[in-house]
N, CA, C and O atoms as a GROMACS GRO file, in nm:
protein
  608
    1MET      N    1  10.800   9.843  10.162
    1MET     CA    2  10.744   9.811  10.012
    1MET      C    3  10.852   9.855   9.944
    1MET      O    4  10.914   9.950   9.992
    2ASN      N    5  10.890   9.804   9.833
    2ASN     CA    6  10.968   9.888   9.732
    2ASN      C    7  10.886   9.970   9.623
    2ASN      O    8  10.820   9.920   9.532
    3TYR      N    9  10.899  10.072   9.645
    3TYR     CA   10  10.794  10.146   9.554
    3TYR      C   11  10.847  10.166   9.422
    3TYR      O   12  10.763  10.182   9.334
    4LYS      N   13  10.957  10.169   9.392
    4LYS     CA   14  11.038  10.182   9.272
    4LYS      C   15  11.005  10.049   9.195
    4LYS      O   16  10.955  10.068   9.085
    5THR      N   17  11.022   9.933   9.230
    5THR     CA   18  10.964   9.801   9.164
    5THR      C   19  10.804   9.808   9.155
    5THR      O   20  10.747   9.763   9.056
    6ILE      N   21  10.753   9.850   9.231
    6ILE     CA   22  10.608   9.846   9.223
    6ILE      C   23  10.562   9.944   9.095
    6ILE      O   24  10.475   9.912   9.013
    7GLY      N   25  10.633  10.066   9.092
    7GLY     CA   26  10.607  10.169   8.982
    7GLY      C   27  10.648  10.114   8.844
    7GLY      O   28  10.579  10.134   8.744
    8TYR      N   29  10.752  10.050   8.842
    8TYR     CA   30  10.797   9.983   8.732
    8TYR      C   31  10.701   9.876   8.669
    8TYR      O   32  10.684   9.864   8.548
    9PHE      N   33  10.643   9.806   8.758
    9PHE     CA   34  10.545   9.696   8.730
    9PHE      C   35  10.420   9.756   8.690
    9PHE      O   36  10.357   9.719   8.591
   10LEU      N   37  10.390   9.834   8.754
   10LEU     CA   38  10.254   9.899   8.708
   10LEU      C   39  10.252   9.977   8.567
   10LEU      O   40  10.162   9.967   8.483
   11SER      N   41  10.374  10.060   8.555
   11SER     CA   42  10.409  10.133   8.422
   11SER      C   43  10.390  10.032   8.325
   11SER      O   44  10.303  10.041   8.239
   12SER      N   45  10.478   9.926   8.336
   12SER     CA   46  10.505   9.815   8.231
   12SER      C   47  10.352   9.743   8.188
   12SER      O   48  10.325   9.708   8.073
   13THR      N   49  10.277   9.730   8.282
   13THR     CA   50  10.164   9.664   8.249
   13THR      C   51  10.074   9.763   8.198
   13THR      O   52   9.989   9.716   8.121
   14LEU      N   53  10.068   9.885   8.218
   14LEU     CA   54   9.999   9.991   8.142
   14LEU      C   55  10.048   9.994   7.996
   14LEU      O   56   9.962  10.012   7.911
   15LEU      N   57  10.180   9.978   7.957
   15LEU     CA   58  10.243  10.005   7.856
   15LEU      C   59  10.180   9.879   7.763
   15LEU      O   60  10.119   9.896   7.658
   16ILE      N   61  10.208   9.749   7.824
   16ILE     CA   62  10.177   9.640   7.760
   16ILE      C   63  10.003   9.639   7.711
   16ILE      O   64   9.972   9.601   7.599
   17GLY      N   65   9.927   9.674   7.787
   17GLY     CA   66   9.804   9.707   7.772
   17GLY      C   67   9.771   9.803   7.664
   17GLY      O   68   9.674   9.785   7.591
   18LEU      N   69   9.853   9.909   7.655
   18LEU     CA   70   9.818   9.996   7.539
   18LEU      C   71   9.865   9.930   7.403
   18LEU      O   72   9.796   9.920   7.301
   19LEU      N   73   9.988   9.888   7.422
   19LEU     CA   74  10.022   9.810   7.276
   19LEU      C   75   9.935   9.687   7.251
   19LEU      O   76   9.910   9.659   7.133
   20TYR      N   77   9.888   9.610   7.346
   20TYR     CA   78   9.803   9.497   7.326
   20TYR      C   79   9.661   9.553   7.257
   20TYR      O   80   9.608   9.492   7.164
   21THR      N   81   9.613   9.660   7.306
   21THR     CA   82   9.478   9.699   7.235
   21THR      C   83   9.481   9.784   7.113
   21THR      O   84   9.380   9.800   7.044
   22ASN      N   85   9.608   9.843   7.082
   22ASN     CA   86   9.655   9.892   6.948
   22ASN      C   87   9.691   9.779   6.858
   22ASN      O   88   9.741   9.811   6.750
   23ASN      N   89   9.676   9.674   6.880
   23ASN     CA   90   9.713   9.560   6.800
   23ASN      C   91   9.858   9.540   6.730
   23ASN      O   92   9.885   9.493   6.619
   24TRP      N   93   9.949   9.596   6.837
   24TRP     CA   94  10.091   9.570   6.801
   24TRP      C   95  10.152   9.428   6.811
   24TRP      O   96  10.266   9.406   6.773
   25PHE      N   97  10.079   9.342   6.859
   25PHE     CA   98  10.089   9.204   6.866
   25PHE      C   99  10.030   9.142   6.757
   25PHE      O  100   9.916   9.097   6.768
   26ASP      N  101  10.104   9.131   6.628
   26ASP     CA  102  10.037   9.061   6.491
   26ASP      C  103  10.025   8.926   6.515
   26ASP      O  104  10.111   8.848   6.473
   27VAL      N  105   9.928   8.886   6.578
   27VAL     CA  106   9.902   8.725   6.591
   27VAL      C  107   9.736   8.693   6.554
   27VAL      O  108   9.653   8.782   6.541
   28SER      N  109   9.707   8.546   6.538
   28SER     CA  110   9.593   8.543   6.519
   28SER      C  111   9.493   8.577   6.618
   28SER      O  112   9.534   8.613   6.728
   29TYR      N  113   9.362   8.571   6.596
   29TYR     CA  114   9.272   8.600   6.712
   29TYR      C  115   9.274   8.498   6.835
   29TYR      O  116   9.267   8.524   6.955
   30THR      N  117   9.284   8.383   6.776
   30THR     CA  118   9.295   8.258   6.875
   30THR      C  119   9.373   8.285   6.979
   30THR      O  120   9.341   8.295   7.098
   31PHE      N  121   9.517   8.302   6.908
   31PHE     CA  122   9.621   8.313   6.991
   31PHE      C  123   9.637   8.468   7.060
   31PHE      O  124   9.721   8.494   7.146
   32ARG      N  125   9.568   8.539   7.019
   32ARG     CA  126   9.568   8.658   7.096
   32ARG      C  127   9.480   8.650   7.219
   32ARG      O  128   9.498   8.735   7.306
   33GLN      N  129   9.392   8.564   7.236
   33GLN     CA  130   9.307   8.552   7.346
   33GLN      C  131   9.404   8.480   7.455
   33GLN      O  132   9.402   8.503   7.576
   34LEU      N  133   9.486   8.392   7.394
   34LEU     CA  134   9.566   8.283   7.492
   34LEU      C  135   9.676   8.407   7.525
   34LEU      O  136   9.720   8.412   7.640
   35LEU      N  137   9.707   8.473   7.460
   35LEU     CA  138   9.834   8.595   7.488
   35LEU      C  139   9.752   8.674   7.625
   35LEU      O  140   9.796   8.677   7.739
   36GLY      N  141   9.638   8.727   7.584
   36GLY     CA  142   9.581   8.810   7.698
   36GLY      C  143   9.568   8.747   7.815
   36GLY      O  144   9.601   8.807   7.917
   37ILE      N  145   9.513   8.604   7.821
   37ILE     CA  146   9.505   8.521   7.960
   37ILE      C  147   9.647   8.506   8.011
   37ILE      O  148   9.649   8.499   8.134
   38ILE      N  149   9.762   8.500   7.958
   38ILE     CA  150   9.892   8.492   7.969
   38ILE      C  151   9.915   8.599   8.045
   38ILE      O  152   9.940   8.583   8.165
   39PHE      N  153   9.910   8.726   7.988
   39PHE     CA  154   9.930   8.867   8.041
   39PHE      C  155   9.846   8.866   8.172
   39PHE      O  156   9.915   8.888   8.271
   40LEU      N  157   9.721   8.847   8.195
   40LEU     CA  158   9.634   8.859   8.300
   40LEU      C  159   9.698   8.766   8.398
   40LEU      O  160   9.696   8.817   8.510
   41ILE      N  161   9.749   8.659   8.397
   41ILE     CA  162   9.798   8.562   8.500
   41ILE      C  163   9.940   8.612   8.541
   41ILE      O  164   9.982   8.587   8.653
   42ILE      N  165  10.012   8.682   8.452
   42ILE     CA  166  10.131   8.734   8.504
   42ILE      C  167  10.118   8.864   8.579
   42ILE      O  168  10.212   8.903   8.648
   43TYR      N  169  10.004   8.935   8.570
   43TYR     CA  170   9.993   9.044   8.634
   43TYR      C  171   9.931   9.010   8.777
   43TYR      O  172   9.964   9.081   8.872
   44PHE      N  173   9.849   8.911   8.794
   44PHE     CA  174   9.810   8.882   8.890
   44PHE      C  175   9.920   8.795   8.984
   44PHE      O  176   9.925   8.812   9.106
   45ILE      N  177   9.986   8.724   8.930
   45ILE     CA  178  10.115   8.658   9.007
   45ILE      C  179  10.204   8.764   9.050
   45ILE      O  180  10.240   8.765   9.168
   46GLY      N  181  10.242   8.852   8.972
   46GLY     CA  182  10.341   8.983   9.016
   46GLY      C  183  10.270   9.058   9.140
   46GLY      O  184  10.331   9.088   9.242
   47MET      N  185  10.132   9.086   9.117
   47MET     CA  186  10.079   9.159   9.232
   47MET      C  187  10.094   9.086   9.374
   47MET      O  188  10.134   9.142   9.476
   48VAL      N  189  10.058   8.962   9.362
   48VAL     CA  190  10.067   8.864   9.466
   48VAL      C  191  10.211   8.876   9.524
   48VAL      O  192  10.237   8.909   9.640
   49CYS      N  193  10.281   8.851   9.446
   49CYS     CA  194  10.437   8.868   9.494
   49CYS      C  195  10.486   8.989   9.551
   49CYS      O  196  10.566   8.992   9.645
   50LEU      N  197  10.435   9.097   9.490
   50LEU     CA  198  10.478   9.224   9.532
   50LEU      C  199  10.418   9.270   9.674
   50LEU      O  200  10.482   9.327   9.763
   51LEU      N  201  10.285   9.236   9.678
   51LEU     CA  202  10.203   9.272   9.797
   51LEU      C  203  10.192   9.158   9.923
   51LEU      O  204  10.134   9.185  10.029
   52HIS      N  205  10.253   9.037   9.897
   52HIS     CA  206  10.244   8.941  10.006
   52HIS      C  207  10.294   8.981  10.123
   52HIS      O  208  10.229   8.976  10.228
   53THR      N  209  10.438   9.032  10.113
   53THR     CA  210  10.505   9.039  10.244
   53THR      C  211  10.468   9.187  10.317
   53THR      O  212  10.475   9.190  10.439
   54PRO      N  213  10.437   9.285  10.259
   54PRO     CA  214  10.363   9.395  10.331
   54PRO      C  215  10.228   9.368  10.408
   54PRO      O  216  10.206   9.394  10.526
   55ILE      N  217  10.150   9.315  10.324
   55ILE     CA  218  10.028   9.273  10.366
   55ILE      C  219  10.019   9.185  10.487
   55ILE      O  220   9.941   9.200  10.581
   56SER      N  221  10.107   9.096  10.473
   56SER     CA  222  10.113   8.994  10.581
   56SER      C  223  10.168   9.042  10.721
   56SER      O  224  10.131   8.987  10.825
   57GLU      N  225  10.259   9.147  10.717
   57GLU     CA  226  10.298   9.201  10.825
   57GLU      C  227  10.203   9.306  10.896
   57GLU      O  228  10.204   9.315  11.018
   58ASP      N  229  10.116   9.389  10.812
   58ASP     CA  230  10.044   9.510  10.877
   58ASP      C  231   9.903   9.472  10.859
   58ASP      O  232   9.861   9.441  10.748
   59LYS      N  233   9.830   9.472  10.961
   59LYS     CA  234   9.666   9.452  10.962
   59LYS      C  235   9.617   9.546  10.908
   59LYS      O  236   9.522   9.518  10.835
   60LYS      N  237   9.648   9.668  10.914
   60LYS     CA  238   9.600   9.795  10.849
   60LYS      C  239   9.573   9.772  10.702
   60LYS      O  240   9.464   9.782  10.647
   61LEU      N  241   9.688   9.741  10.648
   61LEU     CA  242   9.673   9.698  10.488
   61LEU      C  243   9.602   9.602  10.466
   61LEU      O  244   9.539   9.593  10.361
   62ARG      N  245   9.598   9.512  10.557
   62ARG     CA  246   9.514   9.399  10.510
   62ARG      C  247   9.370   9.419  10.512
   62ARG      O  248   9.294   9.360  10.435
   63LYS      N  249   9.331   9.508  10.605
   63LYS     CA  250   9.201   9.536  10.632
   63LYS      C  251   9.159   9.631  10.492
   63LYS      O  252   9.059   9.608  10.424
   64HIS      N  253   9.236   9.718  10.471
   64HIS     CA  254   9.222   9.794  10.330
   64HIS      C  255   9.202   9.747  10.241
   64HIS      O  256   9.108   9.787  10.172
   65LEU      N  257   9.290   9.631  10.196
   65LEU     CA  258   9.270   9.547  10.072
   65LEU      C  259   9.142   9.456  10.084
   65LEU      O  260   9.067   9.440   9.988
   66PHE      N  261   9.123   9.405  10.193
   66PHE     CA  262   8.972   9.323  10.192
   66PHE      C  263   8.850   9.401  10.180
   66PHE      O  264   8.744   9.354  10.138
   67LEU      N  265   8.871   9.538  10.223
   67LEU     CA  266   8.754   9.627  10.208
   67LEU      C  267   8.755   9.664  10.064
   67LEU      O  268   8.644   9.656  10.012
   68LYS      N  269   8.853   9.704   9.986
   68LYS     CA  270   8.848   9.763   9.849
   68LYS      C  271   8.838   9.630   9.746
   68LYS      O  272   8.767   9.646   9.646
   69SER      N  273   8.901   9.506   9.764
   69SER     CA  274   8.845   9.405   9.679
   69SER      C  275   8.726   9.356   9.705
   69SER      O  276   8.665   9.311   9.608
   70GLY      N  277   8.662   9.352   9.832
   70GLY     CA  278   8.511   9.332   9.867
   70GLY      C  279   8.437   9.401   9.785
   70GLY      O  280   8.355   9.342   9.715
   71ILE      N  281   8.453   9.538   9.779
   71ILE     CA  282   8.353   9.631   9.671
   71ILE      C  283   8.367   9.568   9.538
   71ILE      O  284   8.270   9.530   9.474
   72LEU      N  285   8.489   9.557   9.498
   72LEU     CA  286   8.510   9.523   9.333
   72LEU      C  287   8.436   9.376   9.324
   72LEU      O  288   8.365   9.352   9.226
   73ILE      N  289   8.454   9.288   9.418
   73ILE     CA  290   8.391   9.160   9.396
   73ILE      C  291   8.236   9.168   9.404
   73ILE      O  292   8.167   9.098   9.330
   74LEU      N  293   8.186   9.247   9.488
   74LEU     CA  294   8.036   9.273   9.493
   74LEU      C  295   8.004   9.335   9.362
   74LEU      O  296   7.907   9.287   9.303
   75ILE      N  297   8.070   9.438   9.301
   75ILE     CA  298   8.028   9.474   9.163
   75ILE      C  299   8.050   9.372   9.082
   75ILE      O  300   7.959   9.337   9.006
   76ALA      N  301   8.139   9.322   9.082
   76ALA     CA  302   8.163   9.217   8.963
   76ALA      C  303   8.044   9.089   8.968
   76ALA      O  304   8.018   9.033   8.862
   77LEU      N  305   7.983   9.052   9.078
   77LEU     CA  306   7.877   8.963   9.110
   77LEU      C  307   7.762   9.013   9.051
   77LEU      O  308   7.684   8.944   8.986
   78VAL      N  309   7.748   9.147   9.075
   78VAL     CA  310   7.618   9.213   9.011
   78VAL      C  311   7.642   9.191   8.868
   78VAL      O  312   7.546   9.132   8.820
   79ILE      N  313   7.719   9.212   8.796
   79ILE     CA  314   7.742   9.236   8.648
   79ILE      C  315   7.736   9.080   8.605
   79ILE      O  316   7.672   9.052   8.504
   80VAL      N  317   7.797   8.983   8.674
   80VAL     CA  318   7.805   8.849   8.623
   80VAL      C  319   7.667   8.803   8.651
   80VAL      O  320   7.615   8.759   8.548
   81ILE      N  321   7.583   8.797   8.764
   81ILE     CA  322   7.468   8.744   8.786
   81ILE      C  323   7.358   8.801   8.684
   81ILE      O  324   7.268   8.734   8.632
   82SER      N  325   7.382   8.934   8.667
   82SER     CA  326   7.260   9.011   8.560
   82SER      C  327   7.291   8.963   8.444
   82SER      O  328   7.190   8.933   8.380
   83GLN      N  329   7.411   8.939   8.378
   83GLN     CA  330   7.462   8.888   8.247
   83GLN      C  331   7.397   8.731   8.232
   83GLN      O  332   7.354   8.682   8.128
   84TRP      N  333   7.402   8.672   8.352
   84TRP     CA  334   7.381   8.530   8.328
   84TRP      C  335   7.216   8.512   8.330
   84TRP      O  336   7.166   8.408   8.289
   85LEU      N  337   7.146   8.609   8.373
   85LEU     CA  338   6.998   8.585   8.404
   85LEU      C  339   6.974   8.656   8.287
   85LEU      O  340   6.857   8.630   8.259
   86MET      N  341   7.027   8.742   8.190
   86MET     CA  342   6.983   8.794   8.067
   86MET      C  343   7.015   8.706   7.963
   86MET      O  344   6.950   8.696   7.859
   87HIS      N  345   7.116   8.642   7.992
   87HIS     CA  346   7.156   8.534   7.875
   87HIS      C  347   7.060   8.429   7.859
   87HIS      O  348   7.054   8.382   7.745
   88LYS      N  349   6.978   8.378   7.950
   88LYS     CA  350   6.873   8.281   7.950
   88LYS      C  351   6.752   8.342   7.885
   88LYS      O  352   6.670   8.266   7.835
   89GLU      N  353   6.732   8.473   7.881
   89GLU     CA  354   6.603   8.528   7.867
   89GLU      C  355   6.597   8.572   7.717
   89GLU      O  356   6.485   8.596   7.673
   90ASN      N  357   6.713   8.586   7.625
   90ASN     CA  358   6.697   8.639   7.494
   90ASN      C  359   6.797   8.594   7.421
   90ASN      O  360   6.862   8.499   7.464
   91ASP      N  361   6.824   8.644   7.318
   91ASP     CA  362   6.933   8.636   7.217
   91ASP      C  363   7.075   8.703   7.245
   91ASP      O  364   7.165   8.723   7.164
   92ARG      N  365   7.071   8.728   7.358
   92ARG     CA  366   7.193   8.786   7.422
   92ARG      C  367   7.215   8.948   7.364
   92ARG      O  368   7.310   9.017   7.400
   93LEU      N  369   7.116   8.994   7.274
   93LEU     CA  370   7.139   9.143   7.230
   93LEU      C  371   7.118   9.234   7.350
   93LEU      O  372   7.193   9.331   7.362
   94GLY      N  373   7.018   9.209   7.443
   94GLY     CA  374   6.997   9.276   7.551
   94GLY      C  375   7.102   9.280   7.659
   94GLY      O  376   7.136   9.381   7.721
   95ALA      N  377   7.153   9.150   7.674
   95ALA     CA  378   7.266   9.120   7.771
   95ALA      C  379   7.367   9.225   7.743
   95ALA      O  380   7.403   9.300   7.833
   96GLY      N  381   7.433   9.236   7.578
   96GLY     CA  382   7.514   9.320   7.559
   96GLY      C  383   7.502   9.461   7.599
   96GLY      O  384   7.596   9.524   7.645
   97TYR      N  385   7.375   9.515   7.579
   97TYR     CA  386   7.329   9.662   7.625
   97TYR      C  387   7.349   9.677   7.765
   97TYR      O  388   7.405   9.774   7.814
   98LEU      N  389   7.298   9.571   7.838
   98LEU     CA  390   7.301   9.576   7.984
   98LEU      C  391   7.439   9.581   8.044
   98LEU      O  392   7.473   9.660   8.132
   99LEU      N  393   7.526   9.475   7.980
   99LEU     CA  394   7.658   9.491   7.998
   99LEU      C  395   7.714   9.637   7.993
   99LEU      O  396   7.773   9.682   8.091
  100TYR      N  397   7.700   9.701   7.895
  100TYR     CA  398   7.766   9.816   7.846
  100TYR      C  399   7.713   9.928   7.950
  100TYR      O  400   7.787  10.018   7.989
  101PHE      N  401   7.583   9.913   7.989
  101PHE     CA  402   7.526  10.014   8.088
  101PHE      C  403   7.578   9.994   8.227
  101PHE      O  404   7.587  10.086   8.310
  102GLU      N  405   7.612   9.868   8.249
  102GLU     CA  406   7.645   9.830   8.397
  102GLU      C  407   7.789   9.875   8.402
  102GLU      O  408   7.831   9.926   8.506
  103ILE      N  409   7.871   9.861   8.294
  103ILE     CA  410   8.029   9.897   8.301
  103ILE      C  411   8.017  10.050   8.296
  103ILE      O  412   8.106  10.108   8.356
  104LEU      N  413   7.942  10.112   8.247
  104LEU     CA  414   7.933  10.278   8.253
  104LEU      C  415   7.879  10.314   8.396
  104LEU      O  416   7.933  10.397   8.470
  105GLY      N  417   7.767  10.244   8.428
  105GLY     CA  418   7.712  10.277   8.572
  105GLY      C  419   7.803  10.260   8.702
  105GLY      O  420   7.804  10.333   8.802
  106PHE      N  421   7.886  10.137   8.673
  106PHE     CA  422   7.984  10.104   8.789
  106PHE      C  423   8.114  10.153   8.764
  106PHE      O  424   8.186  10.178   8.860
  107GLY      N  425   8.163  10.172   8.631
  107GLY     CA  426   8.307  10.210   8.587
  107GLY      C  427   8.323  10.345   8.627
  107GLY      O  428   8.418  10.376   8.699
  108ILE      N  429   8.232  10.440   8.583
  108ILE     CA  430   8.270  10.552   8.591
  108ILE      C  431   8.267  10.628   8.742
  108ILE      O  432   8.359  10.706   8.766
  109PRO      N  433   8.159  10.604   8.851
  109PRO     CA  434   8.179  10.610   8.964
  109PRO      C  435   8.296  10.552   9.033
  109PRO      O  436   8.356  10.619   9.118
  110LEU      N  437   8.335  10.429   9.000
  110LEU     CA  438   8.467  10.372   9.069
  110LEU      C  439   8.579  10.442   9.020
  110LEU      O  440   8.668  10.471   9.100
  111ILE      N  441   8.590  10.473   8.903
  111ILE     CA  442   8.712  10.585   8.849
  111ILE      C  443   8.734  10.715   8.931
  111ILE      O  444   8.841  10.762   8.969
  112ILE      N  445   8.605  10.763   8.948
  112ILE     CA  446   8.605  10.887   9.033
  112ILE      C  447   8.642  10.876   9.149
  112ILE      O  448   8.728  10.949   9.198
  113TYR      N  449   8.570  10.764   9.224
  113TYR     CA  450   8.625  10.740   9.377
  113TYR      C  451   8.758  10.703   9.382
  113TYR      O  452   8.824  10.744   9.478
  114ALA      N  453   8.813  10.632   9.292
  114ALA     CA  454   8.962  10.586   9.311
  114ALA      C  455   9.056  10.705   9.286
  114ALA      O  456   9.161  10.716   9.348
  115SER      N  457   9.016  10.792   9.194
  115SER     CA  458   9.067  10.903   9.159
  115SER      C  459   9.107  10.995   9.300
  115SER      O  460   9.217  11.016   9.351
  116ILE      N  461   8.979  11.038   9.336
  116ILE     CA  462   8.979  11.100   9.456
  116ILE      C  463   9.048  11.040   9.584
  116ILE      O  464   9.118  11.109   9.658
  117GLU      N  465   9.025  10.912   9.604
  117GLU     CA  466   9.106  10.840   9.707
  117GLU      C  467   9.247  10.833   9.682
  117GLU      O  468   9.321  10.825   9.779
  118SER      N  469   9.286  10.835   9.589
  118SER     CA  470   9.454  10.808   9.540
  118SER      C  471   9.495  10.939   9.552
  118SER      O  472   9.612  10.954   9.587
  119ILE      N  473   9.418  11.057   9.527
  119ILE     CA  474   9.488  11.182   9.545
  119ILE      C  475   9.504  11.230   9.715
  119ILE      O  476   9.590  11.305   9.760
  120TRP      N  477   9.408  11.169   9.784
  120TRP     CA  478   9.380  11.191   9.919
  120TRP      C  479   9.506  11.128   9.980
  120TRP      O  480   9.585  11.195  10.048
  121LEU      N  481   9.523  10.995   9.954
  121LEU     CA  482   9.626  10.910  10.011
  121LEU      C  483   9.762  10.960   9.972
  121LEU      O  484   9.860  10.946  10.044
  122LEU      N  485   9.763  11.016   9.859
  122LEU     CA  486   9.888  11.065   9.831
  122LEU      C  487   9.921  11.204   9.887
  122LEU      O  488  10.039  11.238   9.898
  123ALA      N  489   9.827  11.279   9.921
  123ALA     CA  490   9.833  11.400   9.995
  123ALA      C  491   9.868  11.362  10.152
  123ALA      O  492   9.940  11.432  10.224
  124LYS      N  493   9.812  11.254  10.189
  124LYS     CA  494   9.844  11.223  10.358
  124LYS      C  495   9.965  11.135  10.351
  124LYS      O  496  10.014  11.100  10.459
  125GLN      N  497  10.022  11.095  10.240
  125GLN     CA  498  10.163  11.047  10.251
  125GLN      C  499  10.155  10.893  10.306
  125GLN      O  500  10.233  10.835  10.382
  126LYS      N  501  10.027  10.843  10.241
  126LYS     CA  502  10.000  10.700  10.281
  126LYS      C  503  10.040  10.605  10.155
  126LYS      O  504   9.949  10.546  10.097
  127TYR      N  505  10.149  10.592  10.120
  127TYR     CA  506  10.207  10.536  10.001
  127TYR      C  507  10.149  10.387   9.998
  127TYR      O  508  10.098  10.348   9.893
  128ALA      N  509  10.155  10.309  10.100
  128ALA     CA  510  10.122  10.151  10.094
  128ALA      C  511   9.973  10.151  10.060
  128ALA      O  512   9.923  10.076   9.976
  129LEU      N  513   9.914  10.230  10.124
  129LEU     CA  514   9.763  10.226  10.078
  129LEU      C  515   9.735  10.266   9.930
  129LEU      O  516   9.654  10.204   9.861
  130LEU      N  517   9.801  10.362   9.890
  130LEU     CA  518   9.785  10.396   9.746
  130LEU      C  519   9.833  10.302   9.654
  130LEU      O  520   9.782  10.282   9.544
  131CYS      N  521   9.939  10.241   9.701
  131CYS     CA  522  10.007  10.101   9.615
  131CYS      C  523   9.872   9.997   9.601
  131CYS      O  524   9.833   9.959   9.491
  132ILE      N  525   9.820   9.965   9.707
  132ILE     CA  526   9.707   9.883   9.717
  132ILE      C  527   9.594   9.927   9.613
  132ILE      O  528   9.544   9.845   9.536
  133ASN      N  529   9.556  10.060   9.616
  133ASN     CA  530   9.466  10.099   9.539
  133ASN      C  531   9.491  10.099   9.401
  133ASN      O  532   9.407  10.069   9.316
  134LEU      N  533   9.625  10.138   9.376
  134LEU     CA  534   9.671  10.126   9.228
  134LEU      C  535   9.647   9.992   9.171
  134LEU      O  536   9.580   9.972   9.070
  135PHE      N  537   9.712   9.889   9.249
  135PHE     CA  538   9.705   9.764   9.201
  135PHE      C  539   9.569   9.709   9.178
  135PHE      O  540   9.553   9.641   9.077
  136LEU      N  541   9.471   9.729   9.257
  136LEU     CA  542   9.318   9.704   9.225
  136LEU      C  543   9.269   9.753   9.107
  136LEU      O  544   9.197   9.687   9.032
  137VAL      N  545   9.309   9.885   9.084
  137VAL     CA  546   9.261   9.957   8.973
  137VAL      C  547   9.320   9.899   8.849
  137VAL      O  548   9.253   9.874   8.749
  138MET      N  549   9.472   9.874   8.861
  138MET     CA  550   9.521   9.808   8.732
  138MET      C  551   9.467   9.686   8.708
  138MET      O  552   9.460   9.638   8.594
  139GLY      N  553   9.419   9.617   8.833
  139GLY     CA  554   9.352   9.459   8.808
  139GLY      C  555   9.214   9.470   8.714
  139GLY      O  556   9.177   9.397   8.623
  140ILE      N  557   9.159   9.575   8.764
  140ILE     CA  558   9.036   9.607   8.677
  140ILE      C  559   9.080   9.616   8.511
  140ILE      O  560   9.038   9.549   8.416
  141TYR      N  561   9.172   9.712   8.515
  141TYR     CA  562   9.221   9.746   8.375
  141TYR      C  563   9.276   9.604   8.295
  141TYR      O  564   9.242   9.574   8.181
  142CYS      N  565   9.352   9.538   8.364
  142CYS     CA  566   9.386   9.407   8.305
  142CYS      C  567   9.281   9.317   8.277
  142CYS      O  568   9.286   9.246   8.177
  143LEU      N  569   9.186   9.313   8.355
  143LEU     CA  570   9.087   9.209   8.352
  143LEU      C  571   8.997   9.247   8.236
  143LEU      O  572   8.938   9.159   8.172
  144VAL      N  573   8.984   9.400   8.202
  144VAL     CA  574   8.886   9.432   8.092
  144VAL      C  575   8.982   9.415   7.955
  144VAL      O  576   8.942   9.370   7.847
  145ILE      N  577   9.099   9.454   7.981
  145ILE     CA  578   9.175   9.456   7.843
  145ILE      C  579   9.222   9.325   7.813
  145ILE      O  580   9.206   9.287   7.697
  146PHE      N  581   9.281   9.242   7.901
  146PHE     CA  582   9.353   9.126   7.846
  146PHE      C  583   9.240   9.006   7.834
  146PHE      O  584   9.253   8.913   7.754
  147SER      N  585   9.125   9.019   7.927
  147SER     CA  586   9.053   8.879   7.895
  147SER      C  587   8.977   8.863   7.777
  147SER      O  588   8.933   8.750   7.753
  148GLY      N  589   8.955   8.955   7.700
  148GLY     CA  590   8.897   8.924   7.581
  148GLY      C  591   8.740   8.951   7.583
  148GLY      O  592   8.668   8.939   7.484
  149LEU      N  593   8.703   8.984   7.697
  149LEU     CA  594   8.545   8.972   7.706
  149LEU      C  595   8.486   9.092   7.628
  149LEU      O  596   8.371   9.084   7.583
  150PHE      N  597   8.564   9.203   7.610
  150PHE     CA  598   8.513   9.311   7.534
  150PHE      C  599   8.561   9.344   7.411
  150PHE      O  600   8.542   9.460   7.374
  151GLY      N  601   8.620   9.270   7.339
  151GLY     CA  602   8.648   9.266   7.201
  151GLY      C  603   8.808   9.339   7.172
  151GLY      O  604   8.855   9.378   7.064
  152PHE      N  605   8.861   9.342   7.288
  152PHE     CA  606   9.021   9.380   7.240
  152PHE      C  607   9.116   9.284   7.211
  152PHE      O  608   9.230   9.318   7.178
   0.00000   0.00000   0.00000
C-alpha cells in the first residue's frame, strides 16, 4: 500500500467536505446536490482504485474489509427500513426525528468504536487494516456530507 497517496486522498476528501459544508462552493441548490453526488462517486472510485490491489492479494485484509463493511451495511439497512416504514405511516415528521435518533444511536457508538480500534491498530503497527478502517469511516462521512440527505 502506498500510505502517502492514501493519506493525501483522505485529507483532500476531508478538506473538500469541510469546504462543501461551509458553502464555499457558491452554486444553486440543484447544482449543489449534483456536485455532492459527483464528489461521492469520485471518493468511492478512488477508494476502490487505492484498495483493490492490496485486498486482492491478502486474505486477512479482505476478511477485515468484509466484516467492517458488513456491520455498516447492517446499520444502514436498519436506518433505511425504519425510514421506509415510518414514511408510509405519517407525514414524515416522525421519520425525521427517528432518523435523528438513529444517527445518534448508531453514529456515536460507531465513532467511539472506530476511534478505539484505529488507535489499537496504530499501536500494533497494522497500517493496512488501519487504512481500511479510515476509508470506511471517510465513506460514512462522504455519504452524510455529499449525499444531500441531511441538508448540507
